[in-house]
N, C-alpha and C positions, 0 to 999 in steps of 0.2 A: 505492497498501501504505501504510495506516495508521500510523501512529508508536504503537508500543507503550505503552500507558499507564504510568505512572509513579504512585508512590506520594505522594500530596500532602504536603507539608511547613508548617509554620506556625511563626513566627516566637514570642521571647517576648513575654508581655503588656507593655506600654509605657505606663505610668501618666500622660504626658503626652507627647501626640500633635502635634507642630505642622505645620501643612499644608507640602507638599513645594515649597522656597523657590529661588526663582532661583541660591541659592548650590548648592543640590544638585543643579540642572539643569547647573549646569559640571562635575560629579563626570562623567569621562571615563571609565565604567567596565565597565556592561553594554550589550552589544548582543548579536543574535540570534546571532553568533560564539561560536563552543565554547571559543576560549582566544585571546588574544593571540600573537603571538610575538616581543615582549620582553615581560619578567615583572620585569624591574629597575626601581629605584625612577630617578621622571623629574624631573628640577628641577621646579620649580614660584616663584612667586612668593610667599616668607616661607617658602620650604624645602623640603625634600621630603619627597613622597608617596607611599610606595608602593603601586602599581596593586593589588594584594592586599589590600593592608588598604581603599582607597578602596572597592573590591568589596564587600568583607567589609562595611565600613559602609551602603553604598549598602543591601547585598539587606536588610539590618537594619531601617532604616528602612522598606524597604518590607512587609518582614514584619509589620512593627508597624502600618502601616496595612491591611493585611489584617485582622490581628486586632481593630482597632479600629472596622472596620464592625458590630461585633456588640455593641457598647458601649452600657449603658441610657444614655447622655448621647445626646440626638440631635446634639448640638453637635459631641462626639464623632467621631458615626459620619458626619457632616457635614464634617466638616476631616480624614478618612480618605479617604472615597470622591472630595474634591478634591484630596490627595495622588494618589492611582492615577492620575486622570485627570492631571495635569501631566505624572506620570511615564510614563504612557503614550503624550501627545502629545509627548516630546519625546527619547523613547528608543527603541529597538527592542528589546524585555525578551520577546522570544518563548520562549526555553528555561525563565527565572525564572516565568513567566507558564503556560505549557503544565503546570506543574510542578502548579499551581495553580489550575488552569482550573475545577473542580469548587467549589472553596471559593470563589471570585471569583463565581462565577455564583449559588450560593445565597446569600451576601451580598447581589449586586444583587437578588434577588428580594424579600427579607426587606427591604430599604431599600423597595422599591418596593411592597410589600403593605401595609408597617407604618408606613414614615414619611410624612411630610407635608411638602407644595409643594417648596420647595427641596432636601429630601432629595432626594424624587421627584428630581427633575430631575437632580441629581448622579448618581444611580445610573442613570437612562436615559441618559446621557449614558457613563457609564465603559462600559456594556453597546457599546454602537459602539466604544468605544477598544479592548475587549478582543475584539471583534470585527478589527478592523483588525489588529492583534497577531495575531493566531490565522491569519488570510487565510481563501481560499476551500478549504473542507474539513471533514471529521470534525468536528474539533474545536469548529466554529464553529457547524457546522449542530445540535450540541449544545447549546450555548447558545445560539442561538432557539428549539432547539424548546422548553426551559425557560422562555424568557421571554417567547416570542409570546402565549399565553394572559395571562398575568397585562399584558400591553402591550394588548391589546386591550380587556381588562376595564375598565382605566382610560381609553382612549379613549371607550368606549360607557356610561360612567355619569357622565354628566351632573351630578351631585354631587359628582364629584372632587374635588379642586384645578386650575384652569385652568392653570396653572403647571404643573403636573404635565402633564397631554393636552397641552399645548402640546408638553413635552421629548418625551413619548413619541410623538407624531404624526411629529418629525422622526427621531427613533431607530429606530424602529420600519422607517422607509422604508430607512435606510441598512444596518440590520441584514440585512433582507431582499433587498436588492440583494447582500451580502457572500455569507450564509451559505444563503439559501433553495436548493432542489435540486429544488424543483417547480413546474414553470410554473404549475401548476392553483393550486397555494396563492399564489402572486405576484399571479394575478389575484385571489384571495379577499382579500389583502390590500389589493389596491387598490380592491375593494369598501367596505371599512371606509373607506378616507380619501375615497370619494366620497360617505359617507353623512356625513360633515364637512362638505366645502366646497359643497356644493350645495344645503347650508343657505342660502349666499351668493348662491345663483340667483334672475331675476327668477320673480315670482311669475306664475301664468296671466294677471294683469290687467295685467302688465306693472313692477309695482311690487317692492319690496324690502323685507324684513324687516330689520327694523332689530334689530341686534348692538352692544354694547356693544366697544370697541376691544380687551378681552381673547379673547373671542371669536372678532371677526375674526383675531386673529393665530393661533387655534388652528385656525381656518379655512383662511388662508394656507400655514403648517405642513403643514398634509396637503394641499394643493395640489400645495406644491412637493414632497412624496415620493412623491404621485403621478403626479409628472411626470419623478422621478426614477426609477420603476420601467415609466413607459414606454419608456424608452431598451433595456429586455432583452425588449419587448415582441414576441409572433411576428407577422406581416401579417396573418394575420386577427383577432387580437384588436384589433393596429390600425386594422383599418378598422371594428371596432363599435365603438370609442372617437372614431374621427371621426364616424360617424353620431349617435353618442347626445351628445355634446360638445361638438362644435363650433359648434353655431348657439345654444347655451349660454353658451360661456366667453366672448364680445364682449361679452355682459351684465356681467360683472365688471370689464369695464374703467371703470365709471360708477361703482365703491364709492369709501365718504368716506374710506375706508382705501388711503394710498400704497403702503405694501407689498401689499395684497392690488391692486390696478393695476397694480403692478409686475409681481408673481408671476403673473397672469392674461397679461399682457403676454407675457413671456418663455416661457410655455409655449404659447401661441399660437403663437408663432416655433419652438418645437421640433416643435410639430405638422406646422406646414408643411414643414419639413425633412424628418420621416419622412415625411409624405408623398408627398412628391415624389422622395423616394428610390424607392420604389412606382411612381409615376406621375406623368412629370415635368409634366405639364398639368394635377397639379391646382389645382380649383380648388372655390370652397364657392358656396353661397348669399349674397346680401349681399354680397359681396365688396369691392365700391364704400362700401357704408356700413361696412365692416370698416376700410379704409383712411383714408376719413374720420376716424373713431374714432381710432386710431393716428396721423395727423397731428395733429389737434389736442390730443393730448396730447404729443406730440414739440415742441408750440411754446406748451405750455402758458401762459398768465401771468395765471390767475386768482390775487386780489388775497385771495383768504380761505386758502388753501395759504401755508404756509411756505414761506420763503424756499428751505431746502435741501432741503425736499422737491420744489420744481419743478425746482431744478437736475438734483438724481438722477433724476427721471420723465421731463425732456426727454431728459436722457446716453438713458436706457434704450429710449426709444421710437422713437430716430430711429435706431437697430440694432435694433428690432424693426420698423419701417415698413420698411427697407432687405430685411429677410429675408422679409417678405410680398410686396412688389411686384419685389423682383428676386432674391429667393434667395440675396442676399447675408452675409456676415459678417463683422464687425468681427475681424481676426485677433491673438491677442492670444501673446506669447510670455513663458513664464516659463522664467527661468535659477536655474539650481542646482547647486552647483559647476564641474564643467566642462561640462556637458550644458545642454542647452534644450529645452524643450519646446513646442509649439504647440497651443495652442486654437482651433482653426480648424471650430468646429462648436457649436451649440447643446447638441446630444450630450453632446461635452464637457466645455463649460461648464457644464452643470446636474452631471455627475457632479465635476468639479471641485469647484466653489464648495460641494458638499456634504461632501466629505470636508475640504476648508482649514475648513468649518464647525466639526468635530468638533478638526481637530489643530492648529487656529491656524498659530501662527508656527514651530510644527516641520513644518509644511510640505514644504519645503524640503530637511529631513534625510529626509522617509519617501520623499521621490521622488527621493532617495537612494539608501536603503538598505532600506526596506520589499520587497521581494521580491513581495509582493501588491499593493502599487501601482503598482508598477513594470509589473506584469503587467497591469492595468487599462487604464494608460496607453501598454501596447505599447513599455517602453521596453528590455527587454530585461534580463538578469540587470545587477546594480551593476557598473560601470565600475572596472577598475584601471588605474593612473596612476601612472607609474613614480616614483621617489621626489624625482627633480632636480625634477620637474615640482610637485610637490607641495611641498617647501621654498618652489619660486621662488612661490606661491600665498601662503605664509604662513598655510596653515590648522591649524586644531586638532590635537593631538597624536591626541584619537579618532579625525578622520577619518583621519589619515597611517595609523593600524595599521589603520583599514575598508578601505582603498584597497591597502595594502604589505603586510600581514600574508601570510606564505607556507602560514603553518598553520591559516587558514580550511577549517573542514570543513562541506562541502556538508552541507545538510540531509536526514535521511534521507526523512523526510515526503515523500512524491511526493502535490502538490496536484492537483485538477484546473483546466486552464484556465480562469481567468475566464469567456472569453466561450464556452467550447464547449460548456459544460453550458447555457446559452442557447438553447436548439436549439426552431426552428418547429414545433409538434406539430400543425399543422393544426388545420381547420375545429372548432368545440365547439358 
């Protein structure tokens, strides 16, 4: 049952808006929880800070950022977008954002349409963080419905800023994963990405189109977003993808761009994993040639490549080669709070890497507290830990409230489970 929509409210106009700073990030004030059990003043270094006052100050600053996204100055708009991005990456702000969802969405749309380069990049990233905050449900679906046509227009516009197109290629992928409720629309978005990265495929005569580094990065971002959406494809769609793209993807391993080579390698590993989930004996034509290419990249000693590029490439392609030859995956453990999560597949790795790209250093916090992200990684509801354990761990006051507060009120919004809506819809 969808949440009742609340009237949008806006804070007063700020003449001088500063970016959201590290100091602000330490203000432990807002969460998706409707209240804290302890509302008394809590001693801090340098004196006592009343939590209610801190919360009001924090909200006041966020309202100022929202107001400043429509400022006449491009620099002010950029600072406001960056401030909102940092806040959303480091805190759960569901209640605050839900009340102002349409206002924020309209500001993002305006900045995407009328802004330039870096402003458009910031707006595209903010759209992703907005969807991550709202989770998988009607609210984020409405955000995507508003922004998807703008995203696709920018992607298709060869005269648009390449920085903006790069950002949109990444943001549209994650927004689609979070908010798209129609699998046919997912496929349509994947076709938009295909129209970009397929330009880096070998031509009929075996030669490659020469592209500059910026365009190559655009194609790389499109490929990675396409790979992300592969993780929610139906079996029938995956079979069509394998038929159409598996013969051509290995050609991207010859790209001059190390990021494209790595993206292609990881996408190939992901496709092999998904294909073998359907058919354990899955193989492709020219399998031996592919393994030879992967082996060469895993031991690359080309003197013309930068040392860091070679080191990064060799590490990735050792894992890709194991995936293709042995169906193996290099397991990684992520620790956060009192919990741990295992990255044990290419599907989970692609998903985790994409969220981390937007949330950054706040990823562990979101893994602990963001119900949507916990749904994605099947972590269950946030874990409550007794106060003695928390005290022994010496964690922050905000986290103690998060774990110990008996006054938490369950969200009334019933969201569809992330994976339940991604069903196999049969042949097309």
